[in-house]
Rosetta silent file (secondary structure, phi, psi, omega in degrees, C-alpha in Angstrom):
SEQUENCE: MRKIIIAFAMLLMMAACTQNKPSQATENEKEAATQTEAVDSVNPETKLENMKEVQAYLKECGAFFIATVDGDQPHVRAFGVSEIINDRLYIMTGKVKDVYKQMAANGKFEICALKKSGSEWMRLTGTLVNDETMAVKEEFLNRNEGLKSMYKADDDNMAVLYITNATARFCSFAAPERKVNF
SCORE:     score description
SCORE:     0.000 S_00000001
   1 L     0.000  -40.739  179.860  108.203   52.542   91.266 S_00000001
   2 H   -60.751  -40.979  179.977  108.258   51.912   95.031 S_00000001
   3 H   -64.241  -38.652  179.415  104.764   53.397   95.372 S_00000001
   4 H   -65.256  -42.786  179.968  103.456   51.136   92.613 S_00000001
   5 H   -64.595  -43.130  178.944  104.954   48.069   94.300 S_00000001
   6 H   -63.688  -44.894  179.713  103.482   49.080   97.684 S_00000001
   7 H   -61.851  -42.284  179.151  100.064   49.739   96.124 S_00000001
   8 H   -63.705  -41.691  178.480  100.167   46.377   94.342 S_00000001
   9 H   -62.607  -41.077  178.590  101.116   44.602   97.576 S_00000001
  10 H   -64.681  -39.597  178.418   98.233   46.301   99.383 S_00000001
  11 H   -62.809  -42.236  178.745   95.837   45.228   96.630 S_00000001
  12 H   -64.195  -40.982  178.353   96.981   41.623   96.939 S_00000001
  13 H   -63.398  -42.776  179.839   96.555   41.733  100.723 S_00000001
  14 H   -63.922  -41.652 -179.804   93.055   43.179  100.345 S_00000001
  15 H   -62.108  -42.144  179.172   92.085   40.541   97.800 S_00000001
  16 H   -64.874  -36.344 -178.922   93.254   37.783  100.114 S_00000001
  17 H   -72.213  -26.314 -175.264   91.311   39.301  103.009 S_00000001
  18 H   -88.149  -11.590  179.232   88.035   39.524  101.086 S_00000001
  19 L   -77.919  126.558  179.059   87.907   35.877  100.018 S_00000001
  20 L  -104.080  121.656  173.766   85.595   33.897  102.306 S_00000001
  21 L   -89.501  150.319 -178.524   86.178   30.199  102.646 S_00000001
  22 H   -51.956  -38.518 -179.037   83.178   28.122  103.778 S_00000001
  23 H   -69.355  -16.185 -179.236   84.869   27.344  107.110 S_00000001
  24 H   -93.524   -8.419 -174.018   85.264   31.086  107.749 S_00000001
  25 H   -57.260  -47.710 -179.205   81.596   32.004  107.213 S_00000001
  26 H   -63.126  -41.754  178.723   80.617   31.588  110.872 S_00000001
  27 H   -63.165  -41.690  178.305   83.679   33.538  112.025 S_00000001
  28 H   -64.966  -39.532  177.793   82.895   36.355  109.561 S_00000001
  29 H   -63.895  -40.168  177.271   79.274   36.495  110.751 S_00000001
  30 H   -63.262  -42.066  178.685   80.486   36.790  114.366 S_00000001
  31 H   -62.230  -42.208  179.276   82.860   39.599  113.361 S_00000001
  32 H   -63.943  -42.061  178.236   80.031   41.465  111.594 S_00000001
  33 H   -64.724  -41.728  177.658   77.762   41.165  114.634 S_00000001
  34 H   -63.054  -41.515  179.502   80.567   42.375  116.907 S_00000001
  35 H   -62.752  -44.073  178.749   81.245   45.298  114.552 S_00000001
  36 H   -62.426  -43.541  177.817   77.554   46.316  114.547 S_00000001
  37 H   -62.023  -41.051  179.708   77.440   46.164  118.347 S_00000001
  38 H   -63.580  -41.883  179.312   80.615   48.257  118.567 S_00000001
  39 H   -66.380  -43.365 -178.616   79.166   50.914  116.241 S_00000001
  40 H   -63.490  -25.835 -177.824   75.846   50.985  118.102 S_00000001
  41 L   -84.108   -5.537 -178.908   77.639   51.613  121.401 S_00000001
  42 L   -88.050  132.875  179.964   79.360   54.810  120.149 S_00000001
  43 L   -71.551  156.012 -174.152   77.609   58.075  121.004 S_00000001
  44 H   -56.818  -38.190 -179.864   76.547   60.310  118.080 S_00000001
  45 H   -66.780  -40.719  178.369   79.154   63.023  118.727 S_00000001
  46 H   -67.723  -39.205  177.200   81.979   60.489  118.815 S_00000001
  47 H   -57.310  -45.497 -178.709   80.639   58.811  115.649 S_00000001
  48 H   -65.637  -41.726  178.029   80.795   62.135  113.808 S_00000001
  49 H   -63.558  -41.644  177.619   84.325   62.864  115.073 S_00000001
  50 H   -62.776  -41.527  178.772   85.444   59.371  114.035 S_00000001
  51 H   -62.011  -43.143  178.660   83.855   59.876  110.614 S_00000001
  52 H   -63.346  -39.621  177.732   85.671   63.198  110.197 S_00000001
  53 H   -62.890  -43.382  179.752   88.972   61.544  111.146 S_00000001
  54 H   -63.980  -45.249 -178.799   88.429   58.804  108.559 S_00000001
  55 H   -65.008  -39.760  177.510   87.524   61.271  105.827 S_00000001
  56 H   -60.559  -39.416  178.383   90.569   63.450  106.604 S_00000001
  57 H   -63.694  -45.844  178.845   92.731   60.327  106.299 S_00000001
  58 H   -60.050  -43.824 -179.333   91.165   59.433  102.937 S_00000001
  59 H   -65.975  -38.795  178.448   91.714   62.964  101.645 S_00000001
  60 H   -63.549  -38.129 -179.618   95.331   62.976  102.845 S_00000001
  61 H   -72.805  -25.938 -176.633   95.996   59.708  101.013 S_00000001
  62 L    83.813  -93.424  176.719   94.399   60.972   97.805 S_00000001
  63 L   -85.509  146.419  172.378   93.529   57.676   96.170 S_00000001
  64 E  -137.650  159.883 -173.249   92.108   54.826   98.175 S_00000001
  65 E  -115.208  129.818 -178.891   91.218   51.312   97.125 S_00000001
  66 E  -112.011  133.503  178.314   87.824   49.718   97.619 S_00000001
  67 E  -105.770  131.203  174.329   87.263   45.964   97.573 S_00000001
  68 E  -128.452  175.937  177.175   83.919   44.472   96.545 S_00000001
  69 E  -128.617  149.947  173.383   82.881   40.959   95.588 S_00000001
  70 E  -127.585   98.662 -171.439   81.162   39.428   92.599 S_00000001
  71 L    69.066 -118.609  177.381   80.096   35.979   93.725 S_00000001
  72 L  -106.819   10.910 -178.189   83.271   34.582   95.255 S_00000001
  73 E  -102.736  117.062  175.649   85.630   36.799   93.238 S_00000001
  74 E   -75.100  149.924  175.605   87.011   39.928   94.958 S_00000001
  75 E  -134.598  139.703 -178.511   87.573   43.087   92.911 S_00000001
  76 E  -126.432  134.798 -179.643   89.621   46.128   93.954 S_00000001
  77 E  -137.772  154.703  176.135   89.415   49.597   92.422 S_00000001
  78 E   -85.529  136.188  172.956   90.888   53.012   93.027 S_00000001
  79 E  -125.169  165.187 -177.930   88.574   55.787   94.225 S_00000001
  80 L  -141.667   -3.753 -178.307   89.480   59.370   95.003 S_00000001
  81 L  -130.317  142.818  172.408   86.546   61.264   96.497 S_00000001
  82 L  -149.667  150.363  179.943   84.591   61.101   99.708 S_00000001
  83 E  -145.817  144.612  170.241   82.413   63.680  101.412 S_00000001
  84 E   -96.913  119.102  178.631   80.591   64.074  104.696 S_00000001
  85 E  -133.558  129.708 -179.868   77.089   65.354  103.981 S_00000001
  86 L    53.205   41.477  177.888   74.292   65.414  106.572 S_00000001
  87 L    61.439   31.068  173.869   76.544   63.572  109.048 S_00000001
  88 E  -131.150  142.701  176.545   77.128   60.655  106.657 S_00000001
  89 E   -93.343  120.893 -175.995   80.337   59.693  104.873 S_00000001
  90 E  -112.108  150.352  162.969   79.689   59.220  101.152 S_00000001
  91 E  -122.466  171.609 -174.377   81.582   57.856   98.187 S_00000001
  92 E  -142.066  144.699  175.705   80.432   58.181   94.578 S_00000001
  93 E  -155.102 -176.296  177.282   80.447   56.123   91.392 S_00000001
  94 E  -101.881  140.908 -179.208   78.406   55.520   88.251 S_00000001
  95 L   -66.958  -21.943 -179.793   75.490   53.095   88.166 S_00000001
  96 L   -79.278  -10.711 -177.133   76.637   51.704   84.804 S_00000001
  97 L   -82.430  149.377  177.216   79.915   50.481   86.335 S_00000001
  98 H   -59.785  -36.309 -178.455   80.450   46.933   87.553 S_00000001
  99 H   -59.386  -40.860  178.535   81.598   48.264   90.926 S_00000001
 100 H   -65.642  -42.330 -179.725   78.167   49.818   91.523 S_00000001
 101 H   -61.490  -38.178  177.667   76.411   46.601   90.497 S_00000001
 102 H   -68.840  -40.406  177.723   78.567   44.678   92.983 S_00000001
 103 H   -64.277  -39.038 -179.830   77.868   47.229   95.736 S_00000001
 104 H   -67.178  -36.578 -179.744   74.133   47.033   95.038 S_00000001
 105 H   -75.818  -33.618 -178.828   74.191   43.220   95.222 S_00000001
 106 L  -148.957  104.339 -175.246   76.343   43.128   98.380 S_00000001
 107 L   -71.446   -8.352  179.732   76.875   46.354  100.296 S_00000001
 108 E   -71.084  141.319 -176.399   79.768   44.983  102.349 S_00000001
 109 E  -150.558  170.239  167.171   83.106   46.506  101.394 S_00000001
 110 E  -142.369  134.874  175.605   86.629   47.203  102.551 S_00000001
 111 E  -111.675  140.567  171.653   88.674   50.283  101.778 S_00000001
 112 E  -124.833  126.872  178.462   92.425   50.469  102.135 S_00000001
 113 E  -123.699  126.973 -176.302   94.116   53.865  102.090 S_00000001
 114 E  -111.534  125.899  176.944   97.905   54.111  102.145 S_00000001
 115 L   -69.800  158.994 -176.297   99.719   57.279  103.193 S_00000001
 116 L   -59.668  -25.808  178.253  102.468   58.540  100.926 S_00000001
 117 L   -65.255  -25.746 -177.875  105.110   57.354  103.423 S_00000001
 118 L    80.471   -0.182 -177.686  104.086   53.763  102.692 S_00000001
 119 L  -114.487    2.021  177.010  104.329   52.884  106.385 S_00000001
 120 E  -134.532  138.158  179.023  100.836   53.928  107.553 S_00000001
 121 E  -149.786  163.648  177.075   97.503   52.754  106.235 S_00000001
 122 E  -128.235  138.208  172.390   93.859   52.560  107.177 S_00000001
 123 E  -114.682  127.955 -177.567   91.417   49.739  106.537 S_00000001
 124 E  -121.578  123.351  177.505   87.750   50.684  106.613 S_00000001
 125 E  -119.948  156.383  178.277   84.968   48.083  106.640 S_00000001
 126 E   165.826 -153.935 -179.632   81.226   48.487  106.733 S_00000001
 127 E  -128.710  138.938  177.946   78.164   48.540  104.560 S_00000001
 128 E   -98.952  136.724  179.519   77.322   50.891  101.680 S_00000001
 129 E  -124.487  125.215  179.030   73.796   52.261  101.264 S_00000001
 130 E   -69.516  140.424  179.129   72.658   53.942   98.043 S_00000001
 131 E  -127.749  116.057 -178.216   71.126   57.406   98.509 S_00000001
 132 L   -92.802    8.958 -178.285   68.954   58.833   95.719 S_00000001
 133 L   -63.907  120.398 -177.293   68.458   62.216   97.443 S_00000001
 134 H   -60.165  -41.100 -178.375   68.908   64.912   94.782 S_00000001
 135 H   -62.564  -36.361  178.553   70.225   67.475   97.293 S_00000001
 136 H   -68.039  -44.498  178.698   72.986   65.079   98.401 S_00000001
 137 H   -61.072  -44.404  179.801   74.029   64.397   94.798 S_00000001
 138 H   -62.814  -42.617  179.209   74.092   68.124   94.021 S_00000001
 139 H   -64.301  -41.138  178.607   76.156   68.882   97.129 S_00000001
 140 H   -59.164  -46.548  179.695   78.617   66.102   96.260 S_00000001
 141 H   -66.682  -37.998  178.336   79.087   67.555   92.782 S_00000001
 142 H   -62.632  -32.396  179.122   79.410   71.114   94.118 S_00000001
 143 H   -83.251  -13.771 -177.705   82.272   69.959   96.353 S_00000001
 144 L  -133.010   72.290 -174.030   83.924   68.047   93.490 S_00000001
 145 H   -53.110  -35.094 -177.913   83.710   70.326   90.454 S_00000001
 146 H   -62.220  -22.567 -179.788   85.825   67.990   88.310 S_00000001
 147 H   -79.443  -16.385 -176.970   83.079   65.364   88.399 S_00000001
 148 H   -64.230  -22.322  177.472   80.535   67.700   86.795 S_00000001
 149 H   -76.728  -15.482 -177.863   81.948   66.930   83.341 S_00000001
 150 L  -110.752  -26.601 -173.739   81.101   63.238   83.849 S_00000001
 151 L  -133.809  155.412  171.919   77.990   63.248   86.056 S_00000001
 152 L  -131.822  144.890 -177.731   74.813   65.212   86.675 S_00000001
 153 L   -57.968  -30.609 -176.836   72.723   64.887   89.817 S_00000001
 154 L  -108.362   22.291 -175.493   69.679   63.946   87.734 S_00000001
 155 L   -84.784    0.164 -178.740   71.372   61.788   85.064 S_00000001
 156 L    61.453   16.512  174.741   70.171   58.462   86.523 S_00000001
 157 L  -118.440  -37.816 -176.469   73.783   57.294   86.486 S_00000001
 158 E   -64.847  126.488  177.616   75.339   59.115   89.438 S_00000001
 159 E  -120.344  123.988  171.165   75.307   56.979   92.582 S_00000001
 160 E  -110.318  131.016 -176.722   76.188   58.347   96.002 S_00000001
 161 E  -126.510  134.159  177.969   76.540   55.735   98.710 S_00000001
 162 E  -104.783  157.401 -173.458   76.988   56.322  102.419 S_00000001
 163 E   -99.258  129.822  175.211   78.849   54.124  104.851 S_00000001
 164 E  -124.023  165.281  177.855   77.149   52.474  107.828 S_00000001
 165 E    47.283   48.027 -172.400   78.343   50.079  110.546 S_00000001
 166 E   -91.886  141.382  169.331   81.893   51.242  109.899 S_00000001
 167 E  -129.029  123.924  176.415   85.073   50.214  111.630 S_00000001
 168 E  -106.991  132.232  177.460   88.308   51.947  110.700 S_00000001
 169 E  -114.264  115.694  178.089   91.603   50.346  111.629 S_00000001
 170 E   -93.539  120.693 -172.855   94.576   52.704  111.624 S_00000001
 171 E  -122.209  155.230  179.755   97.741   50.673  111.107 S_00000001
 172 E  -158.257  153.886  173.616  101.444   51.397  111.058 S_00000001
 173 L   -73.209  -16.942 -173.196  104.720   49.554  111.043 S_00000001
 174 L  -108.716   -5.839 -175.586  105.730   51.648  114.083 S_00000001
 175 L  -143.519  158.870  176.959  102.616   51.640  116.306 S_00000001
 176 L   -69.439  155.268  178.238   99.866   49.302  117.432 S_00000001
 177 L   -63.022  143.942  177.141   96.600   49.221  115.500 S_00000001
 178 E  -127.398  135.969 -178.977   93.889   51.666  116.614 S_00000001
 179 E  -114.212  144.732  168.732   90.170   51.208  115.847 S_00000001
 180 E  -135.893  153.053 -178.267   87.323   53.690  115.607 S_00000001
 181 E  -124.481  150.574  170.494   83.673   53.068  114.761 S_00000001
 182 L  -155.749    0.000    0.000   80.906   55.133  113.228 S_00000001
């Protein structure tokens, strides 16, 4: 029950964070430009190490929650798989789902992943880019056998999206926030 309450609280916090008020638009644009500059200043080896750290965190948490927007309405959903393929961090969904349609219309997202302790979490922001490469889809499915009953690399439904201009914020009730970019 405690985990459900914590997850619900995190969802509410994420929803509140994704709503943009007109007066915040300029501030959000400045934050996005700063984030892009921060990512661009990271060397390729550090970017890959940061990406690996983020993916390990997502895998440790199991489920993670992704926030997208539809117009001015935020939506949050649970996801459970991510993979690094060709030095890119990917997530996967179906093209027939509303979440994919929202990602295609606006690639900006935020992920929140909560560790089982309930006292450590990560927030990941960036942009999602659809990748239609057959080899990437096949590799994703090979690493996640359970998805093969629902998706096929060539079914015109499977969508693999990689994350760009990413900033991960590692948070805790016991330590200061730490950021990494990739």
